C-alpha positions in Angstrom: 129.4 181.4 149.9 130.4 177.8 150.4 128.8 175.4 152.8 130.7 174.4 155.9 130.6 170.7 154.7 132.0 171.5 151.2 135.5 170.3 150.5 138.3 172.8 150.2 136.6 175.7 152.1 139.9 176.8 153.7 143.4 177.0 152.3 146.8 178.3 153.1 146.2 181.4 151.0 143.4 182.5 153.3 145.4 181.8 156.4 148.3 183.9 155.1 146.1 186.9 155.0 146.3 186.9 158.8 149.8 185.5 159.3 152.1 186.2 156.3 155.0 184.1 157.7 152.9 181.0 158.3 154.3 179.0 155.3 157.9 179.5 156.6 156.8 178.3 160.1 155.0 175.2 158.9 157.7 174.2 156.4 160.6 174.8 158.9 158.9 172.7 161.6 157.3 170.0 159.5 153.7 171.0 160.4 150.9 169.4 158.3 148.7 172.4 157.4 145.9 170.3 155.8 145.6 168.2 159.0 145.4 171.4 161.1 142.7 172.7 158.8 140.6 169.5 159.1 141.0 169.5 162.9 139.8 173.1 163.1 136.8 172.5 160.8 135.8 169.5 162.8 136.2 171.4 166.1 134.3 174.5 165.0 131.6 172.3 163.4 131.1 170.5 166.7 130.8 173.8 168.6 128.3 175.1 166.1 126.2 172.0 166.2 126.0 172.0 170.0 125.0 175.6 170.0 122.4 175.1 167.2 121.0 172.1 169.1 120.3 174.4 172.0 118.9 177.2 169.8 115.4 175.9 169.7 113.0 177.9 167.6 115.8 180.4 166.8 117.0 177.7 164.3 114.3 177.2 161.7 115.6 173.7 161.1 115.8 172.8 164.8 113.5 169.8 164.5 115.9 168.2 162.0 119.3 169.6 163.1 120.7 166.3 164.3 120.1 164.7 160.9 121.1 167.8 159.0 124.3 168.4 161.0 126.3 171.2 159.4 125.1 170.5 155.8 123.0 173.7 155.7 125.5 176.1 157.4 127.1 178.7 155.1 130.7 179.9 155.6 130.0 183.6 156.1 132.9 186.0 156.5 132.8 185.9 160.4 132.7 182.1 160.3 135.7 182.1 157.9 137.6 184.3 160.3 136.8 182.0 163.2 138.1 179.0 161.3 141.3 180.9 160.3 142.0 182.0 163.8 141.5 178.4 165.1 143.8 177.0 162.5 146.5 179.4 163.4 146.1 178.6 167.1 146.5 174.9 166.3 149.6 175.5 164.1 151.4 177.7 166.7 150.5 175.2 169.5 152.3 172.5 167.6 155.2 174.8 166.7 155.6 175.6 170.4 155.4 172.0 171.5 158.2 171.1 169.0 160.5 174.1 169.7 159.4 175.3 173.2 159.9 178.8 171.8 158.2 181.6 173.8 157.5 183.5 170.6 155.4 180.6 169.3 153.7 180.4 172.7 152.8 184.0 172.4 151.3 183.5 168.9 149.4 180.4 170.2 147.9 182.4 173.0 147.2 185.4 170.7 145.3 183.3 168.2 143.4 181.4 170.8 142.1 184.7 172.1 141.3 185.9 168.6 139.5 182.7 167.8 137.3 183.2 170.9 136.5 186.8 169.8 135.8 185.6 166.3 133.4 183.0 167.6 131.5 185.7 169.6 131.3 187.9 166.5 130.1 185.0 164.4 127.1 184.5 166.8 126.4 188.2 167.0 126.4 188.4 163.2 124.4 185.2 162.9 125.2 181.8 161.7 124.0 181.6 158.1 121.5 178.8 157.1 120.2 177.8 153.8 117.0 175.8 153.3 118.1 174.0 150.1 121.8 173.2 150.3 123.7 172.8 147.1 127.1 171.2 147.9 130.2 171.9 145.9 130.3 169.3 143.1 133.2 167.0 142.3 135.5 167.9 139.4 133.4 167.5 136.3 133.9 164.8 133.6 135.3 166.3 130.4 135.6 164.3 127.2 137.3 165.5 124.0 135.2 165.2 120.8 135.8 165.9 117.1 135.0 169.5 116.3 136.2 172.6 114.7 138.0 174.5 117.5 141.7 175.3 117.3 144.3 174.2 119.9 143.8 176.0 123.2 144.1 175.7 127.0 140.9 175.5 128.9 139.6 174.8 132.4 136.0 173.7 133.1 134.0 173.8 136.4 130.3 173.2 137.3 127.9 174.3 140.0 124.5 173.0 141.1 121.3 175.1 140.8 117.9 174.8 142.5 114.4 175.6 141.5 114.7 179.2 142.7 117.8 179.9 140.6 120.2 179.7 143.5 123.7 178.4 142.7 126.1 176.5 144.9 129.8 176.8 145.1 131.8 176.2 142.0 133.6 172.8 141.7 137.4 172.6 141.3 138.4 172.9 137.7 139.2 170.2 135.2 142.0 171.5 133.0 143.0 170.3 129.5 144.7 171.3 126.3 142.3 171.0 123.4 144.0 169.5 120.2 143.3 171.2 116.9 140.0 170.3 115.3 138.2 169.3 118.5 135.5 170.2 121.0 134.5 168.9 124.5 131.5 167.5 126.3 130.9 168.0 130.0 129.0 166.0 132.6 128.8 166.2 136.4 130.7 163.4 138.1 127.7 162.7 140.4 125.3 162.1 137.5 121.6 161.9 138.3 121.8 159.3 141.1 124.1 161.2 143.4 123.0 164.8 142.7 121.9 166.8 145.8 118.2 166.5 146.7 117.7 170.3 146.1 119.4 170.4 142.7 117.2 170.6 139.6 120.1 171.4 137.2 123.6 172.6 136.9 125.7 175.3 135.2 128.9 174.9 133.3 131.7 177.4 133.5 134.8 177.6 131.4 137.9 179.7 131.0 140.6 180.1 128.4 144.1 181.1 129.3 144.3 184.6 130.6 140.5 185.1 130.7 137.9 185.0 133.5 135.8 181.9 134.3 132.3 182.5 132.9 129.0 180.7 132.5 128.5 178.9 129.2 124.8 177.9 129.3 121.8 180.2 129.1 119.5 177.9 131.2 120.4 175.3 133.8 121.3 171.9 132.3 119.0 169.2 133.7 120.4 166.9 136.3 121.9 163.9 134.6 122.2 165.8 131.3 125.3 166.9 129.4 126.7 169.9 127.6 128.8 170.2 124.5 131.0 173.2 123.7 129.6 174.9 120.5 131.7 175.7 117.5 131.7 179.3 118.5 133.9 178.4 121.4 134.0 179.7 125.0 131.5 182.5 125.7 132.1 185.5 127.9 129.0 184.9 130.0 128.0 185.8 133.6 130.5 185.3 136.4 130.0 182.5 139.0 127.7 183.4 142.0 130.4 182.0 144.3 128.0 179.9 146.4 124.7 180.4 148.2 123.6 183.4 150.3 122.0 182.5 153.6 118.2 182.3 153.8 118.3 182.8 157.5 120.7 183.8 160.3 120.6 182.1 163.7 121.7 184.6 166.4 122.6 183.5 169.9 121.2 186.1 172.2 123.7 185.1 174.9 126.4 186.3 172.6 124.9 189.8 172.0 126.7 192.7 173.7 125.0 194.3 176.6 123.9 198.0 176.1 
């Protein structure tokens, strides 16, 4: 799972799972979906931070929560749903303000209520926390070298790893077409100086056209190091871990249902 502070944690494809006609609504009425997503992420983050600041010992990082902010919070499925409901409420609020259409007002009210329910469920489930956050890396640096591989399409991504073998979210892909008789080298865009404090290495993932994205290195590559595609080409290794699993869940007892 991604961290709440990772870039690109929410997209139109996720929102369409709840409202299939949303693309038509936003296109017809000139609504900037990306801005609504950012507003919702900021608003939900503020609400989470305020609640975590009041959580006391329920939050194992409570002594440092102000400095950490949301950097250690994981986007669990309940949190993802809360974000989606909030985005939809913001979209239909603007659609109603533009058109004064009662149907949009109904959708706005509906998703406001669902966002509130999703928030309560999120706290009942628990807000996921990691002790060693591994942010989503920037798009990796890929250079074409002389080699022996044939012409092919390829995409390359990377992910940070920590000393316990945990892996962060996969970066966005760097795509390229390899010319005949070539190879590639890969480095993280952050290098050694800007790597996360918890990172001790990174993994490289690659995919050829029509195949799955799989890990290419057997052991994590040291921070600041590089990787070169071998003459054997892209391997069908392990699949990505798709981000970190929470080490701890903060549950707000005030949000628990009464029995």
